[in-house]
N, C-alpha and C positions, 0 to 999 in steps of 0.2 A: 128777370129778377129785379125786384124793386128795392131801392136803397133810400136811406134817409140819413143825412149827416148834418151836424152843426158845424158851421165854418165861419171864419172871420175874413172879411174882405177889406183890404186896404186900397183905397182908390187914390191914385196920384192926381195931380192937378189937371193933367190933360184928359182924364177920364171922368172926373167928378160930375160933369154936366151932361153926360150921355145916358140914355135910357137902358142901362146894362141889365137891370133886373127884368125889365119888360121883355128884352130879347131872350132871357133865360126861360120865361114862361111861354112866349109866343113861338120862338124858333126851335126850342129844345124840349117843349112840352113838360117843363119842370114846375112843380109846386113849391112855393116858398112861404116861410113864416118869418117875418122880421122880428128879431128878439131885442135888438138895440141898434140905433143908428145915430151917427154924429157926422154931419156934413157941413163943411165950411165952403159955400159956393165959390168956385174959382180957385180953391186952394187944395183941399184934400177931403177925404171921407173915410169913415169906418162903418162897416155894416156887419152885424152879427146876425146870422140867419140860419134857419134849418131849411135845407134844400132836399127835395124828394122827387123821385121819378125812376124810370127804368135805368138800369146800370149803363146801358149804351148811351142814352140821352144825357145822363148825368156826366159821363166822361166827356162827351162832346161839349156840354155846357162849361165844364171846368177848363177844357182846352180853349174855348172861346174867351173866357175870362182871362186866362194867362196871356193869350195873344193880344188882348185889348190892353194889357199892361197892369191888370189888377193882381195884387199880391194876395195869395190865398194861404190860410193856415187852419189847422183843426182848432176848434174852440177850446178844447181841454188844455191847450198849452198856454192860455192867457192868464189864468189865475192859478197859482200854485201855493201849497202850504209848506212853509219851512218847518219841518218836523222837529228840528232841534229847538226852535223858539216856542212852539205851541205848548201852552200850559193846560189845554183842554178846559178852559174856563167856561166855555159855552156862550160867550157873548155873541158869536156869529149865528148860533142856532135859531134864536128867536127872530132875528131880523132878516134872514134870507128868504126872499119872496118865492123861491122855487123849491125849497126843501133840500138843497144840496148838502146841508149839514144836518146831522142827527146825532143823538146820544146813544151809545152802545149801552143797553140796559144793565148788563152785569158789571162792566168796568167803569161806566160813566165817562168813557173817553169819547171825544168828538170825532165823528166819521165825516169824511168829505167825499161826495160823489161828483166827480168832474162832469159826468154826462148830464147832470141837472143844472150846472152852472151856466148863467147867461151873461156873465162878466159885468154885472151891474156895479161892482166894486164896493158895495155896502160893507162887506166883510173886511175889506182892506182898511176902510176908515174906522171901523168899530173895534178892531182887534187890539186889545191892550198891549200884548207883547210883540206886535207887528209881525206875526207869523204868516199872515196872508200877504202874498206879493203878486204884483203884476209882472208876468213874464213877457218880455218884449222880443 
């Protein structure tokens, strides 16, 4: 069974200079698509990626990352909408590069699809009522 998941990897200082993604591809036969990366050499790193492969290989790859000291979390937990603050103004719809936001045609309410979000944080900066938040 093939799986494909978007995950966020937090690399501590001791791991940031190691070829971790190389090993995922070579040793565990996993395909990857890097969606966002931020690395401070010798300090820390953040990598948002889509990781795909057979379930067994995926599980072994995740175990390898955990044992290497990499913190892993699902991507959808990183950007959240505070429903109480959202005024459905639509400022986020036009600027989202992945189409994670859309307008519901009948109600004109803004819909947010976490599965399309790549955590670029443009919506957080552009949201007038500060309804989009980074979940840490």
